[in-house]
N, C-alpha and C positions, 0 to 999 in steps of 0.2 A: 801758437803759433807752429809748432811742428804739424800738429792736427790739419790746419789748413794749407799746409805744404804738401802732407800725402793725399789728402782729399782733392787738390788740384790734378797731383799725378797719374793718381785713379780716375779722375773723371775723364783727363786728356787721352786715358789707353782706352776708353770708352768710344773714340770719334771712329768715324767710320773710317775701314780701311787700317785701322790700328790692330794691335794684337793687347787684348786686356793684361793687367797687370800682373792677375795669378795666375792667369794660363802660363805666362813668361817664367814665373817663377817654378811652378809645378815643375814643367819643360827641362829647365836649369838642375831642379834636383831629381828628379829621374831618369836623367840624360835622355830626353825625351821621348820614353816610355809611358805611353799613358793607358789609362781603360777607358773604353766606350763609355762616352756620355760625360768625360773629364772636360770636353772644353765645351761645353754648352754649363757644367755645373761651373767653371771658371769663369765663366762670365759674368754669371750671375751672383757668383760669391764678389769680383769687384765691383759689382753696383751694390750688393751690401755694404762691402767696406768703405765706400765712396758717400752711401747717405749717412753710415755712423759715424765718418770723420767728419761728416759737413755738421751734422747735430751735434759732436760734441766741441767742433768749434763755435758755432753760433749759442752753445752756453756759456761756454769759456767767455764771450763775448758778454753775454745777457750780466755773468757776473762781474766782469771788470764796471758794470756800467754802477753795481751796486759797492765793491767794493774796491779796494787799493792797497799797495803796496806788499809787504812779504807776506801777509794772509791770504789775497790773491792768489801771489803765485802758487804756494803750497796749496790751498784747495784746487785752482783747475788743475795743477799736476797728478793729485793725487784722484781727480775724479777721473781724469783720459785715461790714467794708466787702469785704475779696476777696470773701465767699460771695456779699454781695448783689450787687456789680460784676460776678461771674463769671455767675452766676444773668441777670440784666438781658442781657447780652451772647448769652448760649446764646440765652435765648428769644426775642430777638429776631431771628437767624436765624432758626430754626424759623417766627419767625410770616411772615417775609416770605419765606420756602422754600416754607410753606401760603397762606398768601394775595397770589398772584403771578401774571402774565399773561405771556405770551408772546405778543409782536407781532414784525413782520419790517417793516424799511424798505422802499422803492420800490424799490429796485435801480435809480433815475435816475442816477445815474454810475458802478456797478458793479455786481458780485452783491449778493442779499439777503441782507441779514444778519437774525438773532435777537437781538432785546432783550427782557431779561426787566424787567417793570417790577411794582414793588410796589404793591400796592392803597393801602398809606400815600400814596406820590408821586401816585397816579393821583384820592385822595379828595382833596389839599391842590389839585389845580389844581380841580378840579368845585366846593371849596368858595370858590375865589377866584371864579369866575365865578358862582355861585349868589347871593354876594353883591353882583357889579355887577348881574345881570340882574332879581334882585329888587326894585330901584330905577330898572327900565327904564322908559324915557318912550316917551308917543304925543302926537305933536303940541307938544313942549315938558313937557309935565303928567303926571307922574308915575303908574305903575300901580297900581295897590292892591292887593288880594290876590284880592279878586272879580275883577276884571277881568281878573288875569292867568291863572285859571281856565279863560279863554276861550279861550286860545292855543294853535292846533292847529301843531305841528312837522309841516313833511316836510320830506325828505328826500333827494336825488337818491344817497348815498354806500350803502357797505357797510359795516353795525356790525362785521364782524369787524376792520377795522384800526381804530388807536388815534384819528386825527380823527372815528372813525364812533362808537367804543366812547362817548369823552367826552360828543361834542355830539349824540349821536340817542338813547343808551343811558343815561347817571348823569345827566346835568345836566338834562334834561326830567324824570325820577324824582325828583331831589333839587328841581325846582320845582315840582312838581303838575304838568303840564304834559300835557295830549293827544298821544300819538304816534302817527303813522301807522306800520303794521307795513311797511307796501309801499315798495320801493325803487323811487323814481320814475326813469324812463328816459326819457320822450317830452314837451315840450310840452303835448302835447293832455293826457295825464294830470296831468302838474301844474297847470295851468288847472282840470281840472274838480276836482277837490281844494281848490284855492283859493276856487272858487266855491260849495262845501261848507262854507267855515269862515268864521268870525266872524274871526280874525285867525289869521295864518299867521307863524311863524316857520321861515323856510326856509335848512337846512343843503345845502352846494352845492359844485360844484367850477368851477373857470374855463372849463373845456372848455367844460361844461353850457351857462354862463352866453352862453358866445358862439355855443354853435348857437343856442341860444333866443332871443337878441336878434337875432340874425341875418335872422331870417323873424319877429320880432315883429310888422310891420304885417299880417300875416294872422292877428293873434289876437287876439280882446277880451279883454287881462288885468286879473281884479282890481285894485282899488289896496288891498288888504289886508295885503302883508305890513308886519310892524313891525320886522323884522329880518332881513338878509341873511348868511349869515356863511362864506365860501368859504377855502378852503387846499388844499394839495398845489402847487400850481405856482404861478408870478407871474401876478397881473391885470393885464393891460396897461389901460393911461388908456383905449384907444378903448373895451374891454368895459365897462370900471366905468362911461363916461361912459353907454355905452348902456343899462348895466343899470340906470339915474338915471333914464332916458325913460322906458324901459317899467314900471317897478314904483314910480318916487316917492321913492326912496332911495338910496344908493352901496353897496355892498356894503361890509361888514365884516373885513378880510384879517386871516388870522392866519397869524404867521409864525412857523415853530419845526422841529421833528422828533420822530421816533420817539423818540430817544435823550432829548430835551430837554422836552419835553412843550411847551405852548404859552411864546413867548418877548416876544413882542410883537405889535400888533397898527397899523393905521393903515387910513383913508377914505381912495381917491381915491389919487395919487401922492405924497403929504406925505411925509415923514419917519416910521419905524414908532417907534409909544411903547413902552418895553419896560412889561411887568406889572408890576406892587407889590411883589411878592414877589422878583422877580428881580433880581439885579445884574449889570451887564454891563459886560465892558471891552473892551481892544484887547489882543492878543497877538499880536506879527508881524504888523501889519495884520488879522489877522484877530480873529473877534468871540469873544470869553470867555464862557463862560454861567455863572452859579452860582446853582442855582435848588433849591428843594425841588421841581417838577415831575420834575428828572431822575433818573433812573439810576444817574449820578455826580453830584456836588455839584458837581463841575468839569466842563465838557467844553467842547473848541476845536471850534466849527462850522468849517466847510468855505466860511463866506463871506467874501469881503472887505469891510471895512466904512470909514464916514466917522463917527465919532463926533460929536455936534452939541456945544458948550459946555456943556449942563446936565446932560452925560454919561449921560444917561436914553433922547434920542433917537438914533437910526444914519438911514444912506442905505447900502443894499446896493448893494456895487460888483462883483455876481459870483463865481460859485466858482473856488475858487484849486485845488481839487485837479480841474481842469480842463489843464492844462499836459502835455503830451505830447512826446515825442521823435520825430522824422519826416527819416530821411536827415540826422542831424546837427543839426535845426533843432529850435527850440525854438516851439513854436504852443498858445497859449492857444485852446482850442476855445469858448469862450465868447466870447471877441472876434470871431474869423473868423466865428461864426456872425452876429454883431451886424453885421461887413463884409458881408456876402453881402446881409443885409435891403437895407442902403443902395444894392445895387444895382437892386433893386424887386424883391424876392422879399417876399411874404408873410411866410416864417418858414424857418429851415433847420433843421437838427442833421446836424452832424457826427459822424462812429466812425471808431475805429482798427479798420480790417482786417488781420488775417496774413495777408499773401501771399508768394510764392517767393521777393521780396526782401527781406522783412522788412516790418514795418506802415507801411501806407500808408491816406491817410484816403480815406473816402466820403461822399459827399452828399447827404442827402434835402430835396428842393426844394419849397417849397410856392408854386405862382405867384401874384405879386402884378398890380403895373402893368408890369411886361413878358410879353413874349409866349415862350411858352417850348416852347410846344407842337410837335413835331416836331424841334426843336433837337438834334442829335449831341451825344454825350459830348465829342468834341472840340471844338467849339464853344462849350459850359461852357468847359470847363477856359483854351478862350481869353479867355474873359470875366472868369474869377477870376486870372488871371497878376499883375495891377498890384497886387491887396490879397493875396496869399500869398507866405510867404517861398519862393526859389526851390527847387524839389523837395519842396516838400510841398501841391502841388495837388491837391486829389481826384483820385481812378483812376475810382472806381465815381460814379455817378451815378444818382438816381431821381427821377421829378418827383412827386407826390402831390396829391391835392384836397387832404388834411391828412393833418396828424402822427401817428401812433398813439399814443395815451397809453391810460394805464390808468383804473380808477374813479377816481382821486382827481386825474385830468387831469394827471397828470406824462406828461414825452416818455420811456421808459424805453431807456438804451443797449443793451440788451439788443435790444431789438424792432426798433431803426435797426438795429443789426449782422445781423440775420433780415431785414428788408424788402432790404435790401443785396444779401445774400447770396442772395435769393429771386428764381425766374425770373418771379414772377407781378409786374407793375408797373401800377399801378394808372393810368388814361389823366389825360389832363389835363381838369378839370372846370369849368364856368361857367354861368351864368344858369339856377343851381338856384333850383327852386319845388318847396316842402315844405308838405303841405297832413294834413288826419287821415287822407285816403284813397288819396291820392297823391303822388308824389312824380315831379318833370320836372326834365331835365339836357341840355346839350349838353356831349360828351365829344370828345375826340381821342386816340386812342393813338399811342403815340409808335412811330415807325419802329425806334430800336435796341431798342425791347423783346426780350428774349429769345423768347418765343413765335411772335416773326416771323421768327427765324433757322430756315430749315429749312422753311419752312412758307408759300410755296414757295421756291424759290431766286431764281427771276428774276420771279417776281410772288408777291413776300406776301401773302397773307391769314387776317383773325384766324380762330383757332381756336373751334368751336363751344365747345368746352370752356370757354375762357375766358370766351366771352360768359355762359355759364351762370354763373362762377363767380361774373365780376364783377356779376351781376343779384342773385345770394345776397346778395353783400357789401352792395350798397346796398339791401337790404330789409331786412337785419340793422344797419346803422346810421341810416336814415331812419327804422324802425319799433319797433328796440328786441328784435327778434325774437334769443331765446337757446335756442331748440331747435332742434331736430338737423333736417336737412332731411330730409323721408319719402319723396318723390317727385316728379318734375316732370311735369307734364301735358300735352296737346296743344304739343309742342316741335316745331316748324318754322322750316327753314332756307330763305329763298329768295332774296337778292341775298348777294354777299360782301361783308363789311366791310375795306378797306384800311386802310393805315397813314397816316396825315397826314390822313384827312378828317373833316370834322364828322359827328357822330350825332346823332343822337336818342333818348334812351333813357327811356320813361315806364313807372315803375310802378305800380298801381292793386292798393287791396286789394277782394279780393272775397268775402272772409269772414275771421271771426277768426285761420285760419290760410295763408291762399290769399292770394297774390298773384300779377295776371299781371304780364307785361314783354313789352316790346315794342322791339326797334332800328331806326329808320329814316333811311335817310338821302336827303337832297331829297327827305322826302315818298314814298320805294319802301321800303316793308317789309324790311327785310334777316332779320331772326329774331324768333319770339314764343314764348311757352311758360305755362305757370302753375307755379309754385313752390308746393309744400303742406308745410310743418311742422309 
């Protein structure tokens, strides 16, 4: 009887001018957020259910002519449920395979992995944030729909990653916001677009905010940001406060992963507040997530947590999957990086290197309050002996101006290993001044850098190819240049550059694709040229 009623309902919804029943259901579940091809698929699916239920009804009628009483009711009910349940699960598998997206994890703690996300899970996450931001505030007052249309979304992230897909593609489309198609790479580009917009919703990363706010006093930053969303890496308290002083509001940090989707958010350095549809608990000291946004309904995160009494907010205590064994000693890389920062370094990243005598540690350091230019690896090992277990002190060191990060602002383990094994070592850099058309900094090339070895044995000199290579890297970092280097013009070498000497580097934009560089020592020109991209 029920099969016949539903067959009629499915059939009526297929009449001209009506919306297929499966499409109505899909729109209700996903809050109207559907992928391309969903309408055609739902119409065909409605036909499938109509014929299936009609067939079940016909079979039940045929059985009714042969059987009667309780046996008929039990048999027809069991048959109907079996057919409907089997069809439902088969159709869901087909739907998940057809409407799914493959993302890749960042690889910050190991190799990148492929994660298949169903469109349904993405749509549920977008629907949650859509509901939140449909009543978004400005100066304490709700923004009505007319005002919402004036919001212009700007992003410094690529849309091919899940964070970018959700926040700069799906959510603004669901809210009807205007989205700038360009991936913003420089502070100058961001400021220009902010000045051309009435209200700005900024989607970015902690690394971009760190670079931007470090030179914010050199810019006239408009105060028209209604929200700043950041994710990918941990936002430090210092960067969060600097961002507030520049933009007028603290960023909203999103905590989650490719596997789970968004889990929680916070402003400042307080506790993380779990999103309403997400359930969290602690298992073995780690965060256990049950979420409709996840590709698995239950997922054990690699983060240690302290859960608050309300069971909904928590404090992150660091990664638990960064425990390694070096010379029979267990070392927590996250704890050791924190201890190194306590010695006066701004940042530190450790990685495991495979040597002839087994695994050993390498350290990439960003100098902070301590001056480390010209310090040898032996002196650095002595500095770290008190904080590392015996036999685990890093054997290789690199001192850089900043840690290598991906577009999401994460420090990748593979990049740290590549940097430690590379012969190209960045010099120590300070007194950096960055403007729209120029970049100026003081440098000091390490005496222990590989490119000084053998060039020359008794009087080390910085090779010209290194000078050229580092000038190119500074152009790419400071001005966001991605095009390949085409040629070098007017290249001159006048005086040698020795290790441990303070050098002034100046880069000036000569045109859209040309940058002039020159190295000086105590007012004397060392080398110069023009890089054309």
